[in-house]
C-alpha positions as CSV (number, residue, x, y, z in Angstrom):
1,M,9.3,-0.4,-8.7
2,I,7.1,-2.6,-6.6
3,V,4.7,-1.1,-4.2
4,L,4.1,-2.8,-1.0
5,D,0.6,-3.3,-0.1
6,T,-1.1,-2.5,3.3
7,N,-1.2,-6.3,4.0
8,V,2.2,-6.7,3.5
9,L,3.5,-3.7,5.6
10,I,1.3,-5.2,8.4
11,E,3.5,-8.3,8.3
12,I,6.5,-6.7,8.2
13,L,5.5,-5.1,11.3
14,K,4.4,-8.2,12.9
15,G,7.7,-9.5,12.3
16,N,6.8,-12.0,9.7
17,E,10.2,-13.7,8.8
18,E,8.8,-15.2,5.2
19,T,7.5,-11.8,4.5
20,I,10.6,-9.8,5.5
21,K,13.0,-12.1,3.9
22,T,11.1,-12.1,0.7
23,V,11.0,-8.0,0.8
24,H,14.9,-7.9,1.1
25,A,15.3,-10.3,-1.8
26,F,13.4,-7.8,-4.6
27,N,16.0,-6.2,-6.3
28,E,13.5,-3.1,-6.9
29,D,12.8,0.2,-5.5
30,L,10.5,-0.5,-2.9
31,V,7.2,2.2,-2.4
32,I,4.0,2.6,-0.2
33,S,0.8,4.1,-1.1
34,S,-0.3,7.4,0.7
35,I,-3.4,5.2,1.4
36,S,-1.6,2.4,3.0
37,V,0.1,5.2,5.5
38,M,-3.3,6.4,6.5
39,E,-4.8,2.5,6.8
40,L,-1.6,1.9,9.1
41,Y,-2.1,5.3,10.7
42,Y,-6.2,4.2,11.5
43,G,-5.3,0.8,13.0
44,A,-3.2,2.2,15.3
45,I,-4.3,1.7,18.9
46,N,-2.3,4.2,20.8
47,K,0.3,7.0,20.8
48,A,2.9,4.9,21.0
49,E,2.2,2.8,18.4
50,T,1.7,5.9,15.9
51,K,5.6,7.0,16.7
52,K,6.6,3.5,16.1
53,L,4.6,3.8,12.8
54,E,6.2,7.1,12.0
55,K,9.6,5.7,11.6
56,F,8.7,2.7,9.8
57,V,6.7,4.8,7.2
58,S,9.9,6.9,6.6
59,L,11.9,3.7,5.6
60,F,10.1,4.2,2.3
61,K,9.2,6.4,-0.2
62,V,5.5,7.3,-0.3
63,E,3.7,7.6,-3.7
64,H,1.1,10.0,-3.1
65,L,-2.2,10.4,-5.2
66,N,-2.6,13.0,-8.3
67,E,-5.2,13.2,-10.6
68,N,-4.3,10.3,-13.1
69,I,-4.3,8.0,-10.1
70,S,-7.8,9.5,-9.3
71,K,-9.5,9.1,-12.2
72,K,-8.2,5.4,-13.0
73,S,-9.5,4.9,-9.5
74,T,-12.7,6.2,-10.4
75,L,-13.0,3.6,-13.6
76,L,-12.1,0.8,-11.5
77,I,-14.6,1.4,-8.7
78,K,-17.2,1.7,-12.2
79,A,-16.3,-1.6,-13.3
80,Y,-15.4,-3.7,-10.3
81,A,-16.9,-2.3,-7.0
82,K,-19.9,-4.2,-7.3
83,S,-18.7,-7.4,-9.3
84,H,-15.5,-7.9,-7.2
85,N,-16.3,-6.1,-4.3
86,L,-13.7,-3.5,-4.9
87,D,-13.2,-0.9,-2.2
88,I,-12.3,2.5,-2.5
89,P,-8.9,2.4,-0.7
90,D,-8.1,-1.0,-2.9
91,S,-9.1,1.0,-5.9
92,L,-6.6,4.0,-5.1
93,I,-3.4,1.6,-4.7
94,A,-4.3,-0.4,-7.4
95,A,-4.8,2.8,-9.8
96,T,-1.4,3.9,-8.5
97,V,0.5,0.7,-9.6
98,L,-1.5,1.1,-13.2
99,V,-0.8,4.9,-13.6
100,R,2.8,4.2,-12.1
101,D,3.5,1.2,-14.3
102,C,5.1,-0.7,-11.9
103,K,4.4,-4.2,-9.6
104,I,2.7,-5.0,-6.5
105,F,3.4,-7.1,-3.3
106,T,0.3,-7.9,-2.2
107,Y,-1.2,-11.1,-0.1
108,A,-4.9,-10.1,-1.1
């Protein structure tokens, strides 16, 4: 299983051919974090874009947060927020990857 990070999803939405080609080449299940879904909706500029995002998000399985992910995220924030400028959304996505024992595709 591969989690597609928000920055990758944005590149797909922009029509970045290289990103789309790379994602299509993966031979694993592709999922997105519920955090990425929220980030995409937060960045929507109008209702039409929100509708487009709803259709796009429906193409993926969404991994939702749970207690284990929350606890792991808290540990990551404690360890890396100051030293690596780790923010809460990124810590939650990273925790999802670690708890689910999967890979992430990101441009970060």
